[in-house]
C-alpha positions in Angstrom: 36.2 101.8 67.5 37.9 100.1 70.4 41.3 101.4 71.7 44.3 99.2 71.2 45.4 97.5 74.4 48.3 99.1 76.2 51.5 97.1 76.1 53.6 97.5 79.3 57.3 98.0 78.5 59.6 95.8 80.6 61.4 97.6 83.4 65.1 98.1 83.1 67.1 95.8 85.3 69.5 97.3 87.8 72.6 95.0 87.6 74.3 96.8 90.4 77.3 98.0 88.5 77.6 101.1 90.7 78.4 98.8 93.6 80.6 96.1 92.0 82.3 97.6 89.0 85.4 99.5 90.1 87.6 100.9 87.4 91.3 100.7 88.6 93.4 103.8 88.5 95.9 104.1 85.7 98.7 104.2 88.3 97.5 100.9 89.9 97.4 99.2 86.5 101.0 100.3 85.7 102.2 99.3 89.2 100.6 95.9 89.0 102.2 95.3 85.6 105.7 96.3 86.7 105.3 94.4 90.0 104.3 91.2 88.1 107.4 91.5 85.9 109.7 92.0 89.0 108.2 89.2 91.0 108.1 87.0 88.0 111.8 87.5 87.3 111.5 89.3 84.0 112.9 92.4 85.6 115.8 91.3 87.8 117.9 92.8 90.6 119.8 95.9 89.5 117.9 96.5 86.2 117.0 100.1 85.5 113.4 100.8 84.5 112.7 103.1 81.7 112.5 106.8 82.6 109.2 108.4 83.6 108.9 110.0 80.2 109.6 106.7 78.5 107.1 104.8 80.7 104.5 107.5 79.9 105.1 107.1 76.2 105.0 103.3 76.3 101.9 103.1 78.5 100.0 106.1 77.1 99.6 107.4 80.7 100.3 110.8 82.1 103.6 111.5 83.9 101.7 111.9 87.2 100.2 108.4 86.9 103.7 107.0 86.1 105.2 108.8 89.0 102.5 107.5 91.4 103.0 103.9 90.2 106.8 104.2 90.8 106.2 105.6 94.2 103.9 102.6 95.1 106.7 100.1 94.0 109.3 102.0 96.0 107.1 101.9 99.2 106.7 98.1 98.6 110.5 97.8 98.5 110.7 96.6 94.8 112.5 99.6 93.3 114.7 102.4 94.6 114.6 105.7 92.7 117.6 108.0 92.6 117.3 111.6 91.4 119.6 113.2 88.9 120.7 112.7 85.3 122.5 109.4 86.1 119.7 108.3 88.4 116.5 106.4 87.7 114.4 103.6 89.2 116.4 100.4 89.9 114.9 97.0 90.7 115.7 95.8 94.2 114.5 93.0 96.4 112.4 93.3 99.5 114.5 92.9 102.7 113.6 91.9 106.3 113.5 95.6 107.0 110.8 96.0 104.3 108.7 93.3 106.0 109.3 94.8 109.4 108.0 98.1 108.2 104.8 96.6 106.8 104.2 94.5 109.9 104.8 97.6 112.0 102.3 99.5 110.1 99.7 96.7 110.6 100.5 96.6 114.4 100.1 100.3 114.8 97.1 100.6 112.4 95.2 97.8 114.1 96.1 99.0 117.6 97.5 95.6 118.5 98.0 95.6 122.2 101.1 94.7 124.1 99.8 91.4 125.6 99.2 90.2 122.0 102.7 91.1 121.0 104.2 89.3 123.9 102.0 86.3 123.0 103.5 86.2 119.5 107.0 86.5 120.9 106.4 83.4 123.1 105.5 81.5 119.9 108.1 82.9 117.5 111.3 83.4 119.6 111.7 79.9 120.9 111.5 78.7 117.2 114.1 81.3 116.3 116.4 80.1 119.0 115.9 76.4 118.0 116.8 77.2 114.4 119.7 79.4 115.4 121.2 76.4 117.3 121.0 74.3 114.2 122.3 76.9 111.7 124.3 79.5 113.5 127.7 80.6 112.3 130.7 81.8 114.2 129.9 85.4 113.1 126.4 84.9 114.6 127.9 83.9 117.9 130.3 86.8 117.9 127.4 89.3 117.3 125.2 87.8 120.1 128.1 87.9 122.6 128.9 91.4 121.7 125.3 92.6 122.1 124.9 90.9 125.4 128.2 92.4 126.6 126.9 95.8 125.4 123.8 95.2 127.6 125.9 94.3 130.6 128.2 97.4 130.3 125.3 99.7 129.5 123.0 98.9 132.3 123.2 102.4 133.7 122.5 103.9 130.3 118.8 103.0 129.7 118.5 103.9 126.0 121.7 102.0 125.2 120.7 99.0 127.2 117.3 98.8 125.6 118.6 99.2 122.1 121.2 96.5 122.6 118.4 94.2 124.0 116.2 94.7 121.0 119.2 94.0 118.7 120.1 90.8 120.6 116.6 89.4 120.1 116.6 90.3 116.5 120.1 88.8 116.1 118.8 85.5 117.4 116.2 85.5 114.6 118.8 86.5 112.1 120.9 83.5 113.3 118.0 81.3 112.4 118.8 82.2 108.7 115.1 82.4 108.0 114.5 85.9 106.6 110.7 85.8 107.2 111.2 85.1 110.9 113.8 87.8 111.1 111.5 90.4 109.5 108.5 89.6 111.6 110.5 89.6 114.9 112.2 92.8 113.9 108.8 94.5 113.7 107.4 92.9 116.8 110.5 93.8 118.9 110.5 97.4 117.7 106.8 97.8 118.5 107.2 96.2 122.0 110.1 98.6 122.6 108.2 101.6 121.4 104.9 100.8 123.0 106.0 100.1 126.6 107.3 102.1 129.6 110.5 101.1 131.1 109.8 102.0 134.8 108.5 98.5 135.7 111.7 96.8 134.6 114.1 99.6 135.3 116.1 98.0 138.1 119.4 96.2 138.3 117.8 92.9 139.4 115.7 92.5 136.3 118.5 93.6 134.0 121.0 91.2 135.6 118.4 88.4 135.1 117.9 89.4 131.5 121.6 89.3 130.6 122.0 86.0 132.4 119.0 84.5 130.5 120.6 85.7 127.2 123.9 84.0 128.2 122.0 80.7 128.8 120.3 80.9 125.4 123.7 81.7 123.8 125.2 78.8 125.5 122.6 76.4 124.0 123.0 78.0 120.6 126.8 77.7 120.8 126.5 74.0 121.7 124.0 73.4 118.9 121.5 72.1 121.4 118.3 73.2 119.6 115.8 71.8 122.1 117.6 73.5 125.1 117.8 76.7 123.1 114.1 76.6 122.5 113.2 75.9 126.1 115.5 78.6 127.5 114.2 81.2 125.1 110.6 80.3 126.1 111.5 80.5 129.7 113.1 84.0 129.1 110.1 85.4 127.3 107.6 83.9 129.7 109.5 85.3 132.7 109.4 88.7 131.0 105.6 88.5 130.5 105.1 87.5 134.1 107.3 90.4 135.2 105.1 92.8 133.3 101.6 91.4 133.8 101.9 88.8 136.6 100.8 85.2 136.3 97.3 86.1 135.1 98.5 88.3 132.2 96.1 91.0 131.0 96.8 94.7 130.5 100.4 95.8 131.2 101.4 98.1 134.0 104.3 99.2 131.9 107.9 97.9 131.2 110.1 97.0 128.3 112.4 94.1 127.5 
């Protein structure tokens, strides 16, 4: 009696789920849901979200997952959470400061070097000055003049001088009335300030030249000459780069604008 022929069973296919299928965390699902409602306008500025307990009941999630989701939204600048019986999580809108914080984290996390930051300034700041000349208000001019005067009177006080300098550059961006530009420049200016050493530019000649350059930019902004404002700001930032790195650019010897 002959044996029956063996039938080979087909091998099971590996569909690679262990590499491609990622189950989101419960907190991420809730954060995505609430974020979508806020950005879509269903939850508007000033609205109070349900309490942690209520969100846990509505979502079927644990309190720890709800708390983590709310923390994510708070970090992203979409809610602010106040403790206490009368507190809660209130819907807010991202601000230029929120953007500046995120860009600052990117700059530090990616170890973006100073020459790259100056390069971005040479691109962005002339555009800010150009728009500021077109859109500035009297209040913008007053702020710019006050900050430049603070620089002039604080030349002997290095921290005060540098702080006023950073605020002046940010204020030009604010005067452009473009919140995205203002947020990006805020982050870049803060990182340039934090990442440089002041010794290279710590002399009266450079500080006098900086204040004078600011006056020329302000003059163009005041007269609403957008092209002149753009050119003068570019000249100012380019002169600063050359003061730091020389005509060839490259790694900085130190300094701060």
